[in-house]
C-alpha positions as CSV (number, residue, x, y, z in Angstrom):
1,X,0.0,0.0,0.0
2,X,1.5,3.4,-1.0
3,X,1.8,5.7,2.0
4,X,-0.6,8.2,0.3
5,X,-3.4,5.6,0.7
6,X,-3.1,6.1,4.5
7,X,-5.3,9.2,4.0
8,X,-8.0,7.1,2.3
9,X,-7.9,4.8,5.4
10,X,-8.1,7.8,7.7
11,X,-11.1,9.1,5.7
12,X,-12.9,5.7,6.1
13,X,-12.4,5.9,9.9
14,X,-14.1,9.4,10.0
15,X,-17.0,7.9,8.0
16,X,-17.3,5.1,10.6
17,X,-16.2,2.4,8.1
18,X,-14.0,-0.6,8.6
19,X,-10.5,-0.5,6.9
20,X,-11.1,-3.9,5.3
21,X,-7.9,-5.2,6.7
22,X,-7.0,-8.3,8.8
23,X,-5.4,-6.8,11.8
24,X,-3.3,-9.8,12.7
25,X,-1.5,-9.4,9.4
26,X,-0.7,-5.8,10.1
27,X,0.0,-6.1,13.8
28,X,3.2,-4.3,14.8
29,X,3.5,-5.7,18.4
30,X,1.8,-9.0,18.9
31,X,1.2,-10.7,22.2
32,X,4.0,-13.2,21.2
33,X,6.4,-10.3,20.6
34,X,5.3,-8.6,23.9
35,X,6.0,-11.8,25.8
36,X,9.4,-12.1,24.1
37,X,10.3,-8.6,25.3
38,X,9.1,-9.5,28.8
39,X,11.2,-12.7,28.9
40,X,14.3,-10.7,27.6
41,X,13.9,-8.7,30.9
42,X,14.0,-11.9,32.9
43,X,10.3,-11.8,33.7
44,X,7.9,-14.7,33.1
45,X,5.0,-13.7,30.8
46,X,1.6,-13.5,32.6
47,X,-0.4,-14.7,29.6
48,X,0.3,-17.3,27.0
49,X,1.1,-16.1,23.5
50,X,-1.8,-18.1,22.0
51,X,-4.4,-16.3,24.1
52,X,-7.6,-15.7,22.3
53,X,-10.6,-13.6,23.4
54,X,-13.7,-15.8,23.8
55,X,-16.8,-14.4,25.4
56,X,-17.7,-16.4,28.6
57,X,-14.2,-17.9,28.8
58,X,-11.3,-15.5,28.5
59,X,-12.9,-12.1,27.9
60,X,-15.9,-10.2,29.4
61,X,-17.8,-7.6,27.4
62,X,-20.5,-5.6,29.3
63,X,-23.0,-3.3,27.8
64,X,-24.9,-0.5,29.6
65,X,-27.6,1.7,28.0
66,X,-28.5,5.2,29.0
67,X,-32.0,6.2,27.7
68,X,-33.1,9.8,28.2
69,X,-36.7,10.9,27.4
70,X,-37.9,14.3,26.3
71,X,-38.5,15.3,29.9
72,X,-34.8,14.6,30.6
73,X,-35.7,11.6,32.8
74,X,-33.4,8.5,32.7
75,X,-34.6,5.0,32.4
76,X,-33.7,3.0,35.5
77,X,-34.4,-0.6,36.6
78,X,-34.7,-2.1,40.1
79,X,-32.3,-5.0,40.8
80,X,-33.6,-8.5,41.6
81,X,-30.3,-10.2,42.2
82,X,-29.9,-11.2,45.9
83,X,-26.6,-9.3,46.2
84,X,-28.2,-5.9,45.4
85,X,-32.0,-6.6,45.5
86,X,-34.0,-3.4,45.7
87,X,-31.2,-1.1,44.5
88,X,-31.5,0.8,41.2
89,X,-29.2,0.8,38.2
90,X,-29.1,1.4,34.5
91,X,-30.1,-1.5,32.2
92,X,-26.8,-3.4,31.8
93,X,-25.3,-6.9,31.6
94,X,-22.8,-9.2,30.0
95,X,-22.8,-9.9,26.3
96,X,-23.6,-13.4,25.2
97,X,-21.9,-15.5,22.5
98,X,-23.1,-14.6,19.0
99,X,-24.4,-11.1,19.9
100,X,-23.3,-7.8,18.5
101,X,-22.8,-5.0,21.0
102,X,-26.0,-3.2,19.9
103,X,-28.0,-6.5,20.1
104,X,-26.8,-7.2,23.6
105,X,-27.7,-3.7,24.7
106,X,-31.2,-3.8,23.3
107,X,-31.7,-7.2,24.9
108,X,-30.7,-6.0,28.3
109,X,-33.0,-3.0,28.0
110,X,-35.9,-5.2,27.0
111,X,-35.3,-7.9,29.7
112,X,-34.8,-5.4,32.5
113,X,-37.2,-2.6,31.7
114,X,-39.8,-3.9,29.2
115,X,-38.8,-1.1,26.8
116,X,-37.8,-1.8,23.2
117,X,-34.9,0.4,22.2
118,X,-32.8,1.0,19.2
119,X,-29.1,2.0,19.8
120,X,-28.0,5.2,18.2
121,X,-24.4,5.9,19.4
122,X,-21.6,4.9,21.6
123,X,-20.9,7.3,24.5
124,X,-17.7,5.6,25.8
125,X,-15.7,2.5,26.5
126,X,-14.4,1.4,29.9
127,X,-11.6,-1.1,30.4
128,X,-10.3,-3.0,33.4
129,X,-7.2,-4.9,32.3
130,X,-7.2,-6.0,28.7
131,X,-9.9,-8.7,29.0
132,X,-12.9,-6.7,30.6
133,X,-14.6,-4.0,28.6
134,X,-17.8,-2.1,29.2
135,X,-19.5,-0.4,26.2
136,X,-21.7,2.6,27.0
137,X,-24.5,3.3,24.5
138,X,-27.5,5.5,24.2
139,X,-30.5,5.1,21.9
140,X,-34.2,5.8,21.3
141,X,-37.4,4.1,22.5
142,X,-39.3,2.4,19.7
143,X,-41.8,0.4,21.7
144,X,-42.6,-1.7,24.8
145,X,-44.0,-0.8,28.2
146,X,-42.3,-0.2,31.5
147,X,-42.0,-3.4,33.6
148,X,-44.2,-3.3,36.7
149,X,-43.6,-5.1,40.0
150,X,-46.2,-7.8,39.1
151,X,-43.9,-8.7,36.2
152,X,-40.8,-9.1,38.4
153,X,-38.4,-11.9,37.5
154,X,-34.8,-12.8,37.9
155,X,-33.8,-10.0,35.6
156,X,-35.3,-7.1,37.5
157,X,-38.2,-6.1,39.8
158,X,-39.5,-3.0,37.9
159,X,-38.4,-0.1,35.8
160,X,-39.3,3.6,35.7
161,X,-38.3,7.0,34.3
162,X,-36.4,8.9,37.0
163,X,-35.9,12.7,37.1
164,X,-33.7,12.8,40.3
165,X,-31.2,10.0,41.1
166,X,-31.1,11.2,44.7
167,X,-34.6,9.8,45.1
168,X,-33.2,6.2,44.7
169,X,-30.8,3.9,46.4
170,X,-28.3,3.1,43.7
171,X,-26.5,-0.2,43.3
172,X,-23.3,1.8,42.5
173,X,-22.4,5.4,41.8
174,X,-20.3,4.6,38.7
175,X,-23.4,5.4,36.5
176,X,-23.7,9.0,37.7
177,X,-21.0,10.4,35.3
178,X,-22.3,8.1,32.5
179,X,-25.8,9.6,32.9
180,X,-24.5,13.1,33.0
181,X,-22.6,12.5,29.7
182,X,-25.8,11.0,28.1
183,X,-27.9,14.0,29.2
184,X,-25.4,16.5,27.7
185,X,-25.4,14.5,24.5
186,X,-29.2,14.4,24.4
187,X,-29.5,18.1,25.1
188,X,-26.5,19.2,22.9
189,X,-28.6,21.4,20.7
190,X,-26.3,23.4,18.4
191,X,-23.2,22.6,20.5
192,X,-20.7,20.5,18.6
193,X,-20.7,16.8,19.6
194,X,-19.6,13.7,17.7
195,X,-22.0,12.3,15.2
196,X,-23.7,8.9,15.8
197,X,-20.9,6.4,16.2
198,X,-22.0,2.8,16.4
199,X,-19.7,-0.3,16.5
200,X,-18.5,-1.3,13.1
201,X,-19.4,-4.9,12.2
202,X,-16.0,-6.3,11.4
203,X,-14.5,-9.5,12.8
204,X,-11.2,-9.7,14.6
205,X,-9.6,-13.0,15.6
206,X,-7.7,-11.2,18.4
207,X,-8.1,-7.9,20.1
208,X,-6.2,-4.8,18.9
209,X,-5.5,-1.2,19.6
210,X,-5.1,0.8,16.4
211,X,-3.3,4.1,16.8
212,X,-3.9,7.4,15.0
213,X,-1.0,9.4,16.3
214,X,-0.6,13.0,15.2
215,X,2.0,15.8,15.6
216,X,2.7,19.2,14.1
217,X,5.7,20.0,12.0
218,X,7.5,23.0,13.4
219,X,8.7,24.4,10.0
220,X,5.3,24.3,8.3
221,X,2.8,23.8,11.1
222,X,1.4,20.9,9.0
223,X,-0.3,18.0,10.6
224,X,1.5,14.7,10.4
225,X,0.3,11.2,11.1
226,X,2.4,8.2,12.2
227,X,2.5,5.4,9.7
228,X,3.9,1.9,10.2
229,X,6.1,0.5,7.4
230,X,6.0,-3.1,8.6
231,X,5.0,-5.3,5.6
232,X,2.9,-2.5,4.1
233,X,2.1,1.0,5.1
234,X,-0.7,1.1,7.7
235,X,-1.8,2.7,11.0
236,X,0.3,1.3,13.8
237,X,-1.5,-1.5,15.6
238,X,-0.7,-3.4,18.8
239,X,-2.4,-6.5,20.2
240,X,-4.2,-5.7,23.5
241,X,-2.5,-7.6,26.4
242,X,-5.2,-9.3,28.4
243,X,-3.3,-9.0,31.7
244,X,-2.4,-5.4,31.5
245,X,-4.3,-2.2,31.4
246,X,-4.9,-0.9,27.9
247,X,-2.8,2.2,28.6
248,X,0.0,0.0,29.8
249,X,-0.1,-1.9,26.5
250,X,-0.1,1.4,24.7
251,X,2.9,2.7,26.6
252,X,5.0,-0.4,25.9
253,X,4.0,-0.1,22.2
254,X,5.1,3.5,22.2
255,X,8.4,2.6,23.7
256,X,8.9,0.1,20.9
257,X,8.4,2.9,18.4
258,X,10.1,5.8,20.1
259,X,12.4,4.4,22.8
260,X,12.4,4.9,26.5
261,X,12.5,8.7,26.2
262,X,9.0,9.0,25.0
263,X,7.9,12.4,23.6
264,X,5.0,13.9,25.6
265,X,1.7,12.6,24.3
266,X,-1.8,11.9,25.5
267,X,-4.7,9.7,24.4
268,X,-7.4,12.0,23.0
269,X,-10.3,9.5,22.6
270,X,-11.8,6.7,20.5
271,X,-12.5,7.2,16.8
272,X,-14.0,3.7,16.1
273,X,-14.8,0.4,17.6
274,X,-14.9,-2.8,15.5
275,X,-16.6,-6.0,16.6
276,X,-18.6,-8.7,14.9
277,X,-20.1,-11.8,16.6
278,X,-18.0,-14.9,16.1
279,X,-19.1,-17.4,13.5
280,X,-17.4,-20.6,12.5
281,X,-14.6,-21.3,11.6
282,X,-13.5,-18.2,13.6
283,X,-14.9,-18.7,17.1
284,X,-13.3,-15.8,18.9
285,X,-14.6,-12.4,19.9
286,X,-11.9,-9.9,19.2
287,X,-12.3,-6.1,19.0
288,X,-10.3,-3.3,17.5
289,X,-10.3,0.1,19.1
290,X,-9.0,3.0,17.1
291,X,-7.5,5.5,19.5
292,X,-6.4,9.1,18.6
293,X,-3.2,10.2,20.3
294,X,-1.8,13.8,20.2
295,X,1.9,14.5,20.5
296,X,2.8,17.8,22.2
297,X,6.4,18.2,20.8
298,X,6.7,18.9,17.0
299,X,7.5,16.1,14.6
300,X,11.2,17.2,14.5
301,X,11.5,16.3,18.2
302,X,9.6,12.9,18.0
303,X,12.5,10.6,17.0
304,X,11.4,7.2,15.9
305,X,13.4,4.0,16.4
306,X,10.8,1.5,15.1
307,X,9.6,0.8,11.6
308,X,7.5,3.9,11.4
309,X,7.5,7.2,9.6
310,X,5.7,10.5,9.9
311,X,3.4,11.3,6.9
312,X,2.4,14.9,6.2
313,X,-1.4,15.1,5.6
314,X,-2.6,16.9,2.6
315,X,-3.4,20.6,3.6
316,X,-7.2,21.1,3.7
317,X,-8.0,17.4,3.2
318,X,-11.0,15.7,4.7
319,X,-8.8,13.9,7.1
320,X,-6.8,16.9,8.2
321,X,-9.9,19.0,8.7
322,X,-11.5,16.4,10.8
323,X,-8.5,15.9,13.0
324,X,-8.1,19.6,13.6
325,X,-11.7,19.8,14.7
326,X,-11.5,16.8,17.0
327,X,-8.2,17.9,18.6
328,X,-9.8,21.3,19.5
329,X,-13.0,19.8,21.0
330,X,-13.0,16.5,23.1
331,X,-16.8,16.3,22.7
332,X,-16.2,15.4,19.0
333,X,-14.8,12.0,20.1
334,X,-15.8,9.5,22.8
335,X,-13.6,8.5,25.7
336,X,-11.7,5.3,26.6
337,X,-11.6,5.2,30.4
338,X,-9.2,2.8,32.1
339,X,-10.5,1.5,35.4
340,X,-7.6,0.8,37.8
């Protein structure tokens, strides 16, 4: 792939399209390579190199849905599980084998609240280690009726629209910030926010973090993007280590490319999420998260030691314009929060 085609790939990401690439063929730092680097330091790897993400066995995907009505009320459900019976929470639960992220979210909403919902966008991703992910979505009501106490089952006791969370005993406070984000998105009006971003249906045998890393060139102030030259030109990609935090995996990947003296940089947010339910002969449940990273120093001070180059984006191009907008407003992208 000529390096110029990287801009076409970038444009596909902004249009919420898959890149039509098999990530394991373009992975720059596989789990096997990460383990080899760990062993070279005299440390025994914590995960076997042949690890595969399989729902219900080696990876956990959780969905949570925040529905806000026109009165700014949030849809809540009352827990039936013995460990938290009577407490209130958002409709949420673990994905099951063969489900897409949106299907799992709609199922949880229906089972726990009686409401039929259609997902419209992702609001965020949370990760605990590299084998537990929670996908936060919002959507719109298209049918159903609120579950009443007489319909209580093992999924929930009842559901209702709530205007003030202080009126309820919550199962956990981790949903408060999530609800706040959903309300701001719902009531954004003319304020700039990201467009509707749903998971892209594309299968991955393993789980990956794809990096869109950008930096300015001091001499021209042009925006540059990091490109891997391993095999063919592509966006740098690392296999997510299941026993480390996602940001720990990212840092080790950055050290591979830039050395121990890493230029100052920060994750800006998620551009796309790719997942497709596993089907034979591929029976794994990998994901691919495309993460935007902004470097503070200019390109001239970001020295690369790995098989990567900086590619200057075409001035005024679709990709450059979108990156400039996103870098100036974090609401134009959704977050990846690492739970420690």
